[in-house]
VEXVEX-257063 format. One record per residue (C-alpha): residue in one letter; x negated, y negated, z. Coordinates in nm, 4 decimals, always signed. Example, Ala and Ser with C-alpha at 12.3 -4.5 7.8 and 13.67 -1.06 7.14 Angstrom:
residues 2
{atom A,{-1.2300,+0.4500,+0.7800}};
{atom S,{-1.3670,+0.1060,+0.7140}};
END
This chain:
residues 508
{atom X,{-11.1056,-18.7975,+17.7276}};
{atom X,{-10.7770,-19.0280,+17.7519}};
{atom X,{-10.5607,-19.1352,+17.4943}};
{atom X,{-10.5298,-19.5128,+17.6590}};
{atom X,{-10.8928,-19.6011,+17.4405}};
{atom X,{-10.6430,-19.6632,+17.1669}};
{atom X,{-10.3338,-19.7651,+17.2633}};
{atom X,{-10.1709,-19.6304,+16.9499}};
{atom X,{-10.2543,-19.2634,+16.9192}};
{atom X,{-9.9421,-19.0282,+17.0955}};
{atom X,{-10.1521,-18.6881,+16.9962}};
{atom X,{-10.4869,-18.5604,+16.9664}};
{atom X,{-10.5811,-18.2141,+16.9055}};
{atom X,{-10.9368,-18.1649,+16.9573}};
{atom X,{-11.1587,-17.8472,+16.8544}};
{atom X,{-10.8408,-17.5741,+16.8288}};
{atom X,{-10.9661,-17.2705,+16.7728}};
{atom X,{-10.6884,-16.9702,+16.6961}};
{atom X,{-10.7636,-16.6233,+16.6124}};
{atom X,{-10.5689,-16.3491,+16.4901}};
{atom X,{-10.6624,-15.9466,+16.4263}};
{atom X,{-10.9553,-15.9515,+16.1399}};
{atom X,{-10.8331,-16.3204,+16.0948}};
{atom X,{-10.9738,-16.6721,+16.1727}};
{atom X,{-10.6700,-16.8991,+16.1655}};
{atom X,{-10.8117,-17.1863,+16.2920}};
{atom X,{-11.2085,-17.2914,+16.3287}};
{atom X,{-11.2513,-17.5920,+16.5344}};
{atom X,{-10.9609,-17.8542,+16.3929}};
{atom X,{-10.8932,-18.1640,+16.5006}};
{atom X,{-10.6016,-18.3783,+16.4541}};
{atom X,{-10.4582,-18.7449,+16.5416}};
{atom X,{-10.1262,-18.9091,+16.4963}};
{atom X,{-10.0145,-19.2462,+16.5790}};
{atom X,{-9.7134,-19.3758,+16.6857}};
{atom X,{-9.5135,-19.4970,+16.4425}};
{atom X,{-9.6512,-19.3473,+16.1297}};
{atom X,{-9.5337,-19.0759,+15.8780}};
{atom X,{-9.8411,-18.8004,+15.8952}};
{atom X,{-9.8176,-18.5520,+15.6121}};
{atom X,{-10.0283,-18.2171,+15.6669}};
{atom X,{-10.1211,-18.0815,+15.3587}};
{atom X,{-10.3133,-17.7583,+15.2394}};
{atom X,{-10.2812,-17.4233,+15.0709}};
{atom X,{-10.0531,-17.0990,+15.1709}};
{atom X,{-10.2889,-16.9392,+15.4468}};
{atom X,{-10.5035,-17.3123,+15.5365}};
{atom X,{-10.3525,-17.2543,+15.8447}};
{atom X,{-10.0872,-17.5516,+15.9058}};
{atom X,{-9.8103,-17.3585,+16.0088}};
{atom X,{-10.0734,-17.1836,+16.2923}};
{atom X,{-10.1750,-17.5164,+16.4172}};
{atom X,{-9.7926,-17.6592,+16.4120}};
{atom X,{-9.7473,-17.3275,+16.6585}};
{atom X,{-10.0228,-17.3688,+16.8660}};
{atom X,{-9.8834,-17.7413,+16.9237}};
{atom X,{-9.5414,-17.6543,+16.9927}};
{atom X,{-9.6467,-17.2993,+17.2197}};
{atom X,{-9.5562,-17.0440,+16.9644}};
{atom X,{-9.9156,-16.9468,+17.0229}};
{atom X,{-10.1666,-16.9848,+17.2328}};
{atom X,{-10.5233,-17.1096,+17.1437}};
{atom X,{-10.8935,-16.9588,+17.1933}};
{atom X,{-11.0356,-17.2782,+17.2387}};
{atom X,{-10.9657,-17.6950,+17.2404}};
{atom X,{-10.7567,-17.9420,+17.3890}};
{atom X,{-10.4045,-18.1112,+17.3522}};
{atom X,{-10.3635,-18.5121,+17.4639}};
{atom X,{-10.0578,-18.6357,+17.4614}};
{atom X,{-9.9470,-19.0132,+17.5115}};
{atom X,{-9.8239,-19.0832,+17.9272}};
{atom X,{-9.9579,-18.7479,+18.0285}};
{atom X,{-10.3442,-18.7784,+18.2130}};
{atom X,{-10.5934,-18.5452,+18.1005}};
{atom X,{-10.5541,-18.2237,+17.8431}};
{atom X,{-10.1817,-18.1012,+17.8483}};
{atom X,{-10.0934,-17.6887,+17.8220}};
{atom X,{-9.8245,-17.5987,+17.6300}};
{atom X,{-9.6938,-17.2208,+17.7099}};
{atom X,{-9.3746,-17.2319,+17.4936}};
{atom X,{-9.1811,-17.4230,+17.2626}};
{atom X,{-8.9622,-17.5661,+17.5877}};
{atom X,{-9.3131,-17.7111,+17.7294}};
{atom X,{-9.3366,-17.9008,+17.4128}};
{atom X,{-8.9820,-18.0257,+17.4083}};
{atom X,{-9.0368,-18.1343,+17.7657}};
{atom X,{-9.3028,-18.3005,+17.7193}};
{atom X,{-9.1348,-18.4905,+17.3815}};
{atom X,{-9.2749,-18.2812,+17.0721}};
{atom X,{-8.9504,-18.1552,+16.9065}};
{atom X,{-8.9878,-17.9217,+16.5464}};
{atom X,{-8.7353,-17.8914,+16.2539}};
{atom X,{-8.7678,-17.6316,+16.0283}};
{atom X,{-8.6897,-17.5667,+15.6752}};
{atom X,{-8.4728,-17.2740,+15.7853}};
{atom X,{-8.1910,-17.4483,+15.9883}};
{atom X,{-8.1630,-17.3175,+16.2999}};
{atom X,{-7.8506,-17.4641,+16.4352}};
{atom X,{-7.4883,-17.2895,+16.4863}};
{atom X,{-7.3266,-17.3577,+16.1805}};
{atom X,{-6.9477,-17.2509,+16.3737}};
{atom X,{-7.0039,-17.5092,+16.6138}};
{atom X,{-6.9200,-17.8926,+16.6039}};
{atom X,{-7.1854,-18.1793,+16.5355}};
{atom X,{-7.1735,-18.3037,+16.9072}};
{atom X,{-7.1622,-17.9216,+17.0029}};
{atom X,{-7.4778,-17.8387,+16.8144}};
{atom X,{-7.6275,-18.1883,+16.9487}};
{atom X,{-7.5683,-18.1317,+17.2719}};
{atom X,{-7.6015,-17.7085,+17.3072}};
{atom X,{-7.8245,-17.6287,+17.5774}};
{atom X,{-7.8439,-17.9677,+17.7537}};
{atom X,{-7.5522,-17.9806,+17.9403}};
{atom X,{-7.5631,-17.9414,+18.2982}};
{atom X,{-7.2902,-17.7568,+18.4673}};
{atom X,{-7.0198,-17.5061,+18.4041}};
{atom X,{-6.7815,-17.8408,+18.2938}};
{atom X,{-6.8112,-17.9966,+17.9912}};
{atom X,{-6.7166,-18.3531,+17.9472}};
{atom X,{-6.6022,-18.3225,+17.5480}};
{atom X,{-6.4978,-18.6851,+17.5163}};
{atom X,{-6.8092,-18.8323,+17.6517}};
{atom X,{-7.0381,-18.5853,+17.3894}};
{atom X,{-6.8396,-18.6754,+17.1232}};
{atom X,{-6.8750,-19.0690,+17.2360}};
{atom X,{-7.2522,-19.0123,+17.2425}};
{atom X,{-7.3106,-18.8078,+16.9133}};
{atom X,{-7.0884,-19.1103,+16.7433}};
{atom X,{-7.3438,-19.3469,+16.8574}};
{atom X,{-7.6709,-19.1050,+16.7868}};
{atom X,{-7.5091,-19.0831,+16.4051}};
{atom X,{-7.4223,-19.4516,+16.3978}};
{atom X,{-7.7304,-19.5625,+16.4964}};
{atom X,{-7.9315,-19.3088,+16.2407}};
{atom X,{-7.6753,-19.3957,+15.9675}};
{atom X,{-7.5823,-18.9868,+15.9939}};
{atom X,{-7.3131,-18.9500,+15.7004}};
{atom X,{-7.0775,-18.7149,+15.9539}};
{atom X,{-6.8616,-18.6954,+16.2036}};
{atom X,{-6.8701,-18.5014,+16.5807}};
{atom X,{-6.5945,-18.3360,+16.5360}};
{atom X,{-6.6336,-18.1635,+16.2111}};
{atom X,{-6.7556,-17.8447,+16.1638}};
{atom X,{-7.1284,-17.8292,+16.0926}};
{atom X,{-7.1256,-17.5461,+15.7945}};
{atom X,{-6.8830,-17.8447,+15.6500}};
{atom X,{-7.1775,-18.0693,+15.6368}};
{atom X,{-7.4610,-18.0366,+15.3343}};
{atom X,{-7.7916,-17.9086,+15.4183}};
{atom X,{-7.9289,-18.2323,+15.3946}};
{atom X,{-7.6892,-18.3766,+15.7175}};
{atom X,{-7.7472,-18.0653,+15.8836}};
{atom X,{-8.1102,-18.1406,+15.8873}};
{atom X,{-8.0796,-18.5032,+15.9729}};
{atom X,{-7.8373,-18.3626,+16.2576}};
{atom X,{-8.0993,-18.1345,+16.3703}};
{atom X,{-8.3642,-18.4333,+16.3684}};
{atom X,{-8.1162,-18.6296,+16.5580}};
{atom X,{-8.0875,-18.4039,+16.8194}};
{atom X,{-8.4788,-18.4324,+16.8613}};
{atom X,{-8.5075,-18.7735,+16.8705}};
{atom X,{-8.2094,-18.8192,+17.1162}};
{atom X,{-8.4296,-18.5812,+17.3572}};
{atom X,{-8.6277,-18.8179,+17.3508}};
{atom X,{-8.9058,-18.6943,+17.1095}};
{atom X,{-9.2055,-18.8834,+17.0495}};
{atom X,{-9.3733,-18.6462,+16.7617}};
{atom X,{-9.1364,-18.5140,+16.5573}};
{atom X,{-9.2838,-18.2152,+16.3292}};
{atom X,{-9.1124,-18.1482,+15.9798}};
{atom X,{-9.1518,-17.8528,+15.8474}};
{atom X,{-9.0986,-17.8026,+15.4544}};
{atom X,{-8.7555,-17.9982,+15.5444}};
{atom X,{-8.6832,-18.1080,+15.1839}};
{atom X,{-8.7201,-17.7695,+14.9723}};
{atom X,{-8.3607,-17.6931,+14.9769}};
{atom X,{-8.2652,-18.0753,+14.8824}};
{atom X,{-8.1579,-18.2504,+14.5694}};
{atom X,{-8.3026,-18.5935,+14.4953}};
{atom X,{-8.0283,-18.7845,+14.6728}};
{atom X,{-8.0341,-18.5820,+14.9619}};
{atom X,{-8.4476,-18.6390,+14.9839}};
{atom X,{-8.3769,-19.0308,+14.9645}};
{atom X,{-8.1262,-19.0032,+15.2663}};
{atom X,{-8.3919,-18.8017,+15.4775}};
{atom X,{-8.6760,-19.0657,+15.3894}};
{atom X,{-8.4340,-19.3401,+15.5115}};
{atom X,{-8.4012,-19.1614,+15.8627}};
{atom X,{-8.7908,-19.0990,+15.8515}};
{atom X,{-8.8750,-19.4359,+15.8006}};
{atom X,{-8.6251,-19.5456,+16.0612}};
{atom X,{-8.7557,-19.3469,+16.3242}};
{atom X,{-9.1500,-19.4716,+16.2156}};
{atom X,{-9.0055,-19.8300,+16.2772}};
{atom X,{-8.8845,-19.6846,+16.6576}};
{atom X,{-9.2588,-19.5808,+16.7041}};
{atom X,{-9.1910,-19.1936,+16.6396}};
{atom X,{-9.4630,-18.9707,+16.5459}};
{atom X,{-9.3964,-18.7762,+16.2409}};
{atom X,{-9.5630,-18.5021,+16.1171}};
{atom X,{-9.4417,-18.3870,+15.7924}};
{atom X,{-9.5798,-18.0742,+15.6233}};
{atom X,{-9.4628,-18.0241,+15.2761}};
{atom X,{-9.6029,-17.9071,+14.9376}};
{atom X,{-9.4230,-18.1745,+14.7422}};
{atom X,{-9.6864,-18.4450,+14.6013}};
{atom X,{-9.4671,-18.7123,+14.5078}};
{atom X,{-9.2858,-18.6902,+14.8436}};
{atom X,{-9.6395,-18.7371,+15.0693}};
{atom X,{-9.7509,-19.0778,+14.7902}};
{atom X,{-9.3939,-19.2130,+14.8685}};
{atom X,{-9.3427,-19.1724,+15.1930}};
{atom X,{-9.6374,-19.0846,+15.4158}};
{atom X,{-9.8748,-19.3538,+15.5644}};
{atom X,{-10.1960,-19.0932,+15.6246}};
{atom X,{-10.2980,-18.7148,+15.5046}};
{atom X,{-10.4682,-18.4736,+15.6790}};
{atom X,{-10.5694,-18.1544,+15.4270}};
{atom X,{-10.6864,-17.8048,+15.5918}};
{atom X,{-10.8266,-17.5666,+15.3793}};
{atom X,{-10.8637,-17.1904,+15.5254}};
{atom X,{-10.8123,-17.2767,+15.9166}};
{atom X,{-11.0678,-17.5577,+15.8918}};
{atom X,{-11.0186,-17.9183,+15.9071}};
{atom X,{-11.1057,-18.0557,+15.5509}};
{atom X,{-11.0588,-18.4621,+15.6348}};
{atom X,{-10.8121,-18.7600,+15.7545}};
{atom X,{-10.7167,-18.9788,+15.4873}};
{atom X,{-10.5011,-19.2944,+15.4734}};
{atom X,{-10.2760,-19.2381,+15.1471}};
{atom X,{-10.4226,-19.5612,+14.9878}};
{atom X,{-10.7350,-19.4483,+14.9735}};
{atom X,{-10.6756,-19.1073,+14.8390}};
{atom X,{-10.5675,-19.0428,+14.4840}};
{atom X,{-10.3963,-18.7663,+14.3943}};
{atom X,{-10.6267,-18.5605,+14.1721}};
{atom X,{-10.8440,-18.6065,+14.4929}};
{atom X,{-10.5909,-18.4727,+14.7178}};
{atom X,{-10.5567,-18.1583,+14.5257}};
{atom X,{-10.9200,-18.1037,+14.4819}};
{atom X,{-10.9595,-18.1362,+14.8513}};
{atom X,{-10.6620,-17.8426,+14.8956}};
{atom X,{-10.8231,-17.6113,+14.6720}};
{atom X,{-11.2097,-17.6952,+14.7508}};
{atom X,{-11.2656,-17.6981,+14.3595}};
{atom X,{-11.2327,-17.9715,+14.0962}};
{atom X,{-10.9030,-17.9550,+13.9098}};
{atom X,{-10.9790,-17.8923,+13.5556}};
{atom X,{-10.7819,-17.5528,+13.5640}};
{atom X,{-10.4234,-17.7750,+13.5913}};
{atom X,{-10.4734,-17.9453,+13.2262}};
{atom X,{-10.6493,-17.6616,+13.0639}};
{atom X,{-10.4065,-17.3852,+13.1770}};
{atom X,{-10.1945,-17.3768,+12.8730}};
{atom X,{-10.4534,-17.3101,+12.6269}};
{atom X,{-10.2557,-17.0814,+12.3848}};
{atom X,{-9.9200,-17.0672,+12.5047}};
{atom X,{-9.8053,-17.3417,+12.2450}};
{atom X,{-9.9157,-17.0972,+11.9402}};
{atom X,{-9.6773,-16.8675,+12.0435}};
{atom X,{-9.5525,-16.7188,+11.6901}};
{atom X,{-9.2150,-16.5134,+11.6781}};
{atom X,{-9.2812,-16.2386,+11.4164}};
{atom X,{-8.9366,-16.2839,+11.1612}};
{atom X,{-8.9153,-15.9062,+11.1689}};
{atom X,{-8.9316,-15.8290,+11.4884}};
{atom X,{-8.6119,-15.7651,+11.7200}};
{atom X,{-8.5860,-15.9239,+12.0590}};
{atom X,{-8.7121,-15.7546,+12.3716}};
{atom X,{-8.3552,-15.8961,+12.5300}};
{atom X,{-8.0644,-16.0522,+12.3955}};
{atom X,{-7.6951,-16.1497,+12.5493}};
{atom X,{-7.4414,-16.2641,+12.3389}};
{atom X,{-7.1085,-16.4263,+12.5126}};
{atom X,{-7.2274,-16.3760,+12.8860}};
{atom X,{-7.0832,-16.4921,+13.1512}};
{atom X,{-7.0747,-16.4303,+13.5596}};
{atom X,{-6.8265,-16.4812,+13.8260}};
{atom X,{-7.0823,-16.7545,+13.9076}};
{atom X,{-6.9200,-16.9808,+13.7248}};
{atom X,{-7.1484,-16.9743,+13.3996}};
{atom X,{-7.0136,-17.0877,+13.0829}};
{atom X,{-7.0479,-16.8020,+12.8290}};
{atom X,{-7.4052,-16.8415,+12.6751}};
{atom X,{-7.6151,-16.6795,+12.4077}};
{atom X,{-7.9591,-16.5867,+12.4841}};
{atom X,{-8.2620,-16.4220,+12.3494}};
{atom X,{-8.6457,-16.3487,+12.4515}};
{atom X,{-8.8733,-16.2195,+12.1846}};
{atom X,{-9.1883,-16.0010,+12.2790}};
{atom X,{-9.4950,-16.1806,+12.4489}};
{atom X,{-9.2529,-16.4829,+12.4746}};
{atom X,{-9.2644,-16.7045,+12.7798}};
{atom X,{-8.9282,-16.9118,+12.8061}};
{atom X,{-8.7386,-17.1205,+13.0822}};
{atom X,{-8.4152,-17.2645,+13.1912}};
{atom X,{-8.4674,-17.6410,+13.2844}};
{atom X,{-8.1692,-17.8615,+13.4156}};
{atom X,{-8.1007,-18.0743,+13.7404}};
{atom X,{-8.0242,-17.9012,+14.0500}};
{atom X,{-7.7111,-17.7107,+14.0264}};
{atom X,{-7.6710,-17.7068,+13.6519}};
{atom X,{-7.6458,-17.3463,+13.5930}};
{atom X,{-8.0360,-17.2011,+13.5764}};
{atom X,{-8.0507,-16.9367,+13.8429}};
{atom X,{-7.6858,-16.8275,+13.7580}};
{atom X,{-7.8049,-16.7424,+13.3731}};
{atom X,{-8.0494,-16.5189,+13.5027}};
{atom X,{-7.8601,-16.3205,+13.7550}};
{atom X,{-7.5713,-16.2447,+13.4909}};
{atom X,{-7.8740,-16.1259,+13.2542}};
{atom X,{-8.0235,-15.8981,+13.5799}};
{atom X,{-7.6474,-15.8023,+13.6921}};
{atom X,{-7.7159,-15.9825,+14.0089}};
{atom X,{-7.3974,-16.1359,+13.9991}};
{atom X,{-7.0897,-15.9602,+13.8589}};
{atom X,{-7.0655,-16.0122,+13.4697}};
{atom X,{-6.7390,-16.1188,+13.3142}};
{atom X,{-6.7839,-16.0948,+12.9844}};
{atom X,{-7.0242,-16.0712,+12.7181}};
{atom X,{-7.2555,-15.7880,+12.5120}};
{atom X,{-7.6437,-15.7248,+12.5925}};
{atom X,{-7.9186,-15.5864,+12.4021}};
{atom X,{-8.2346,-15.4416,+12.4835}};
{atom X,{-8.4662,-15.4124,+12.1900}};
{atom X,{-8.1789,-15.3715,+11.9325}};
{atom X,{-7.9863,-15.1212,+12.1432}};
{atom X,{-7.6655,-15.1817,+12.3204}};
{atom X,{-7.6757,-15.1377,+12.6526}};
{atom X,{-7.4146,-15.2228,+12.9695}};
{atom X,{-7.6143,-15.4034,+13.2547}};
{atom X,{-7.3218,-15.3955,+13.5642}};
{atom X,{-7.5734,-15.4063,+13.8303}};
{atom X,{-7.9439,-15.4406,+13.8830}};
{atom X,{-8.0323,-15.1283,+13.8854}};
{atom X,{-7.9135,-15.0982,+13.5624}};
{atom X,{-8.1466,-15.4141,+13.4531}};
{atom X,{-8.4264,-15.2112,+13.6353}};
{atom X,{-8.3878,-14.8993,+13.4219}};
{atom X,{-8.3927,-15.0742,+13.0952}};
{atom X,{-8.7354,-15.2576,+13.2324}};
{atom X,{-8.5970,-15.5594,+13.3248}};
{atom X,{-8.7461,-15.7280,+13.6843}};
{atom X,{-8.6163,-15.9995,+13.8546}};
{atom X,{-8.8068,-16.2495,+14.1277}};
{atom X,{-8.5262,-16.4459,+14.3095}};
{atom X,{-8.5637,-16.7852,+14.4278}};
{atom X,{-8.4611,-16.6969,+14.7458}};
{atom X,{-8.7020,-16.4686,+14.9411}};
{atom X,{-8.6109,-16.4970,+15.2306}};
{atom X,{-8.2222,-16.3241,+15.1455}};
{atom X,{-8.3531,-16.1473,+14.8326}};
{atom X,{-8.7319,-16.0772,+14.8640}};
{atom X,{-8.9096,-15.9375,+15.1354}};
{atom X,{-8.7926,-15.7030,+15.3957}};
{atom X,{-8.9492,-15.8714,+15.6628}};
{atom X,{-9.0604,-15.5498,+15.9466}};
{atom X,{-9.1915,-15.3401,+15.6458}};
{atom X,{-9.5359,-15.4009,+15.5515}};
{atom X,{-9.7106,-15.5547,+15.2908}};
{atom X,{-9.7501,-15.2013,+15.1209}};
{atom X,{-9.4177,-15.0726,+15.1293}};
{atom X,{-9.2791,-15.4212,+15.0245}};
{atom X,{-9.4816,-15.4056,+14.7362}};
{atom X,{-9.4033,-14.9826,+14.6427}};
{atom X,{-8.9904,-15.0532,+14.7159}};
{atom X,{-8.8793,-15.1282,+14.3768}};
{atom X,{-9.0616,-14.8535,+14.1854}};
{atom X,{-8.9533,-14.6298,+14.5005}};
{atom X,{-8.5824,-14.7400,+14.4385}};
{atom X,{-8.6316,-14.6447,+14.0194}};
{atom X,{-8.7907,-14.3010,+14.1678}};
{atom X,{-8.5354,-14.2278,+14.4199}};
{atom X,{-8.5788,-14.2275,+14.7713}};
{atom X,{-8.6051,-13.7994,+14.7528}};
{atom X,{-8.9174,-13.8301,+14.5867}};
{atom X,{-9.1046,-14.0354,+14.7873}};
{atom X,{-9.4638,-14.2024,+14.7280}};
{atom X,{-9.7708,-14.0040,+14.9114}};
{atom X,{-9.9507,-14.2311,+15.1754}};
{atom X,{-10.2650,-14.2391,+14.9096}};
{atom X,{-10.0394,-14.2880,+14.5947}};
{atom X,{-9.8629,-14.5987,+14.8077}};
{atom X,{-10.2118,-14.7205,+14.9622}};
{atom X,{-10.3693,-14.7127,+14.6457}};
{atom X,{-10.1364,-14.9081,+14.4532}};
{atom X,{-10.1201,-15.1859,+14.7519}};
{atom X,{-10.4763,-15.1768,+14.7284}};
{atom X,{-10.4877,-15.2661,+14.3407}};
{atom X,{-10.2424,-15.4891,+14.3463}};
{atom X,{-10.4061,-15.7076,+14.6771}};
{atom X,{-10.6938,-15.7364,+14.4467}};
{atom X,{-10.4880,-15.7951,+14.1350}};
{atom X,{-10.3081,-16.0643,+14.3077}};
{atom X,{-10.5259,-16.2340,+14.5256}};
{atom X,{-10.2925,-16.1622,+14.8706}};
{atom X,{-10.4217,-16.3166,+15.1554}};
{atom X,{-10.3424,-16.0537,+15.4129}};
{atom X,{-10.5489,-15.8650,+15.7210}};
{atom X,{-10.4515,-15.5325,+15.5789}};
{atom X,{-10.1982,-15.3545,+15.3453}};
{atom X,{-9.9960,-15.2631,+15.7063}};
{atom X,{-10.0013,-15.5978,+15.7684}};
{atom X,{-9.6138,-15.6727,+15.7976}};
{atom X,{-9.5065,-15.8909,+15.5253}};
{atom X,{-9.3040,-16.1330,+15.7550}};
{atom X,{-9.6582,-16.2763,+15.9392}};
{atom X,{-9.7640,-16.3748,+15.5444}};
{atom X,{-9.7664,-16.7341,+15.4714}};
{atom X,{-9.5151,-16.7847,+15.1847}};
{atom X,{-9.7062,-16.8301,+14.9234}};
{atom X,{-9.8249,-16.4906,+15.0127}};
{atom X,{-9.5118,-16.3309,+15.0487}};
{atom X,{-9.4483,-16.4672,+14.7279}};
{atom X,{-9.7198,-16.2729,+14.5364}};
{atom X,{-9.6083,-15.9625,+14.7453}};
{atom X,{-9.3096,-15.9880,+14.5650}};
{atom X,{-9.4587,-16.0461,+14.2405}};
{atom X,{-9.6545,-15.7478,+14.2905}};
{atom X,{-9.3729,-15.5326,+14.3652}};
{atom X,{-9.2384,-15.6033,+14.0043}};
{atom X,{-9.5429,-15.5866,+13.8048}};
{atom X,{-9.5440,-15.2244,+13.9736}};
{atom X,{-9.2361,-15.1951,+13.7889}};
{atom X,{-9.4147,-15.2124,+13.4630}};
{atom X,{-9.1169,-15.4243,+13.3075}};
{atom X,{-9.1129,-15.5405,+12.9618}};
{atom X,{-8.9216,-15.8445,+13.0326}};
{atom X,{-9.0016,-16.0432,+13.3717}};
{atom X,{-8.7433,-16.3077,+13.5287}};
{atom X,{-8.9122,-16.5404,+13.7528}};
{atom X,{-8.6743,-16.7530,+13.9162}};
{atom X,{-8.8565,-17.0890,+14.1454}};
{atom X,{-9.1599,-16.8558,+14.1824}};
{atom X,{-9.3916,-17.1715,+14.3237}};
{atom X,{-9.1232,-17.3219,+14.5307}};
{atom X,{-9.2730,-17.4125,+14.8850}};
{atom X,{-9.6226,-17.2610,+14.7775}};
{atom X,{-9.9253,-17.4701,+14.7677}};
{atom X,{-10.0723,-17.5711,+14.4287}};
{atom X,{-10.3649,-17.3655,+14.4041}};
{atom X,{-10.1318,-16.9989,+14.4152}};
{atom X,{-9.9081,-17.2169,+14.1855}};
{atom X,{-10.1886,-17.2267,+13.9571}};
{atom X,{-10.2600,-16.8600,+13.9868}};
{atom X,{-9.8841,-16.8065,+13.9303}};
{atom X,{-9.9218,-16.9848,+13.5897}};
{atom X,{-10.2485,-16.8454,+13.5069}};
{atom X,{-10.1112,-16.4599,+13.5559}};
{atom X,{-9.7697,-16.5556,+13.3650}};
{atom X,{-9.9343,-16.6486,+13.0670}};
{atom X,{-10.1628,-16.3510,+13.1004}};
{atom X,{-9.9037,-16.1308,+13.0896}};
{atom X,{-9.7352,-16.2565,+12.8269}};
{atom X,{-10.0669,-16.2566,+12.6186}};
{atom X,{-10.0432,-15.8680,+12.7000}};
{atom X,{-9.6922,-15.8269,+12.5063}};
{atom X,{-9.4780,-15.9106,+12.8410}};
{atom X,{-9.1768,-16.1037,+12.7910}};
{atom X,{-9.0997,-16.3578,+13.0716}};
{atom X,{-8.8125,-16.6339,+13.1642}};
{atom X,{-8.9967,-16.8888,+13.3977}};
{atom X,{-8.7450,-17.1201,+13.6167}};
{atom X,{-8.8896,-17.4171,+13.8478}};
{atom X,{-8.7859,-17.7068,+13.9658}};
{atom X,{-9.1155,-17.8857,+13.8415}};
{atom X,{-9.0722,-17.9930,+13.4913}};
{atom X,{-9.4557,-18.0026,+13.4270}};
{atom X,{-9.5096,-17.6279,+13.5365}};
{atom X,{-9.2502,-17.5284,+13.2887}};
{atom X,{-9.3982,-17.7518,+12.9851}};
{atom X,{-9.7434,-17.5979,+13.0756}};
{atom X,{-9.5894,-17.2330,+13.0727}};
{atom X,{-9.3073,-17.1619,+12.8488}};
{atom X,{-9.3161,-17.2565,+12.4646}};
{atom X,{-8.9292,-17.2605,+12.4780}};
{atom X,{-8.6990,-17.4119,+12.7255}};
{atom X,{-8.3196,-17.4040,+12.7350}};
{atom X,{-8.2031,-17.7061,+12.9054}};
{atom X,{-7.8585,-17.6703,+13.1379}};
{atom X,{-7.6008,-17.9032,+13.2433}};
{atom X,{-7.3179,-17.8468,+13.4657}};
{atom X,{-7.3289,-17.4765,+13.4517}};
{atom X,{-7.3491,-17.4772,+13.0372}};
{atom X,{-7.6421,-17.4340,+12.7945}};
{atom X,{-7.6551,-17.7909,+12.6385}};
{atom X,{-8.0321,-17.7654,+12.4169}};
{atom X,{-8.3035,-17.5734,+12.3371}};
{atom X,{-8.6539,-17.7006,+12.2852}};
{atom X,{-8.9820,-17.6283,+12.1276}};
{atom X,{-9.2875,-17.7032,+11.9162}};
{atom X,{-9.2861,-18.0985,+11.9817}};
{atom X,{-8.9576,-18.1790,+12.1334}};
{atom X,{-9.1176,-17.9730,+12.4655}};
{atom X,{-9.2122,-18.3060,+12.6350}};
{atom X,{-9.1088,-18.4530,+12.9686}};
{atom X,{-8.9188,-18.7482,+12.7415}};
{atom X,{-8.7037,-18.5103,+12.5216}};
{atom X,{-8.5950,-18.2611,+12.7969}};
{atom X,{-8.4667,-18.5215,+13.0742}};
{atom X,{-8.2707,-18.7129,+12.7814}};
{atom X,{-8.1460,-18.3409,+12.6722}};
{atom X,{-8.0569,-18.3355,+13.0642}};
{atom X,{-7.9074,-18.6656,+13.1144}};
{atom X,{-7.6768,-18.6220,+12.7637}};
{atom X,{-7.6363,-18.5776,+12.4140}};
{atom X,{-7.5744,-18.2091,+12.3083}};
{atom X,{-7.8871,-18.2371,+12.0534}};
END
């Protein structure tokens, strides 16, 4: 097969198969990328997107199938990421893989200079040219860690482009960026598109796909669902193709939640007065009732996470008093919160959540083991029983309970951490961005679970950057701005317009 038949094609993957022990990760997948297009690769967690990218970049070998690249006769063999790089395939990952303690220029040229003597002046001049040509707001000599995350992402992209890449893979590049930063990154992507670079954009953000992409390839359960032009695929259809079912779920999910009625005589499950921490949060009052789902909303950096971290004792509390079920308690560190029936699923699962080398089973029992004390370990039979129960309850896709958690997809890792906290049988569960970076289907699963737990009497605080998700799951929203509470919305005020105007201004 020669790519010359269609001159504008830069990459063809045909009939790609990949098998892991117990899992057929890819089954006969085709993928086509054209020059000068931004092509979204979409699918639920576990759909096979990451595996396809890893086969393309030589991280994994394939059992079957062929890869064709523009400029090469016949199919190519890619044994390693270095091979991929030499052939013009570059990847920029969500977690930036550059060296923060080196300068921008050093990061641009690291591993690319021949000989022992480095011409610093030339390196800085060349970097300056690249930064200017791509309109990246950074200086060659400044330390990389002094740049924002978005600019670091752009520098990683610039490095890839300067190495003459034909295919640029962006793996969840926007997950830690705010709106302005995303806009800068999109400008850069459009500039590269106009230069003929083929871009594969792996993301979970539907809005972004429709803003910047030309085509979409959808995968599900390791198979290709189809390739579509963006203009021909309405959002609802995209979501139903990713899920494999019609999406009535999303609109119907919030059936009983609006009806939460506070019992006038009931004592709040948790109550804080004048609470603040060393993370710079202004003193705040907060309470949650039994069976209530409430949330913190606001722009990125508004102080949502800082509030719940103060509640859980994850940051150093500097003022305030706390009551649990009407009784005064002192929560100065997470173990105090856990002993008082509070559980917290953190925003950053990589840093604060998973223990990568441990199995799914050991990650699930971890929090309960801490509460029990390590001198009273769970028996193997107990641990297996618990793991099986929660794998089934949360529909965790894993080859086995012995599988190291790091080999699961992001959404399934998230479910394991959720299982860990549910196993402590908390009265009050705090979920900070539980659905960030995971697919639509898993999002719906988690939202439904939250409402089910609340109906059984658990109190839940839910934080999400996606406002519609908050409106679907919460019966009360606390609005944050600049690390300060500026409003509290319930009932008819729970709509997009009121939330946005409260975030924007006016302390009503």
